[in-house]
C-alpha positions in Angstrom: 35.1 2.9 -24.6 31.5 3.3 -26.0 29.6 6.4 -25.1 26.5 5.8 -23.0 23.2 7.1 -24.3 21.0 9.2 -22.0 19.6 7.0 -19.2 21.9 4.1 -20.0 24.0 2.8 -17.1 27.1 0.7 -17.0 28.2 -1.1 -13.9 27.3 -0.3 -10.3 24.4 -1.7 -8.2 21.1 -2.6 -9.6 18.5 0.0 -8.8 16.9 -0.5 -5.4 19.8 -2.6 -4.0 21.0 -1.2 -0.7 24.8 -0.7 -0.5 26.9 -3.0 1.7 27.5 -0.4 4.4 23.8 0.3 4.8 23.0 -3.4 5.1 25.8 -4.0 7.7 24.7 -0.9 9.7 21.1 -2.1 9.8 22.3 -5.6 11.0 24.4 -4.0 13.7 21.5 -1.9 14.9 19.1 -4.9 15.0 21.8 -6.9 16.9 22.2 -4.2 19.5 18.4 -4.0 19.9 18.2 -7.7 20.4 21.1 -7.4 23.0 19.1 -4.9 25.1 15.8 -6.7 25.1 14.2 -6.4 21.7 10.5 -5.7 21.6 10.3 -5.4 25.4 13.0 -2.7 25.4 11.2 -0.8 22.6 7.9 -0.9 24.6 9.8 0.5 27.7 11.3 3.3 25.6 7.8 4.1 24.2 6.7 4.8 27.7 9.8 6.6 28.9 10.5 8.6 25.7 7.3 8.8 23.7 8.5 11.7 21.5 11.6 9.9 20.5 9.7 6.7 20.0 7.0 8.3 17.8 9.8 9.9 15.7 11.2 6.4 15.2 7.7 5.1 14.2 7.5 8.0 11.8 10.7 6.9 10.1 9.5 3.4 9.3 5.9 4.2 8.2 5.3 4.6 4.5 5.6 8.2 3.3 2.7 7.9 0.8 -0.5 6.2 1.4 -2.5 5.4 -1.7 -6.1 5.8 -0.5 -9.0 6.1 -2.8 -11.8 7.6 -0.7 -15.0 8.7 -2.2 -16.3 11.3 0.2 -19.1 12.5 -2.1 -20.9 9.1 -2.1 -20.7 8.9 1.7 -22.0 12.5 2.1 -24.9 11.9 -0.3 -25.8 8.8 1.7 -25.8 10.8 4.9 -28.0 13.5 3.4 -30.4 10.9 2.1 -30.6 9.3 5.5 -31.2 12.6 7.2 -34.0 13.5 4.8 -35.7 10.2 5.4 -35.6 10.8 9.1 -37.3 14.2 8.9 -39.8 12.9 6.3 -38.8 14.7 3.2 
């Protein structure tokens, strides 16, 4: 059998492909949610159990948000506007 070079893979799932168990479990959970009322049930739970509901929301939101915010331009604009108001 040939020896694999570092970083070389043989067999297994393609990177990013969920395993069969995870896919089946997700389908079961979605089926159960549909059985108890779907979106209406989730809205009811949000009111009855807001802490648990927000934990669920936190699990599905992206972990990283790529935001390019230029605070200095905004700050400079505000300072310029303020100076114009006071007559400087």
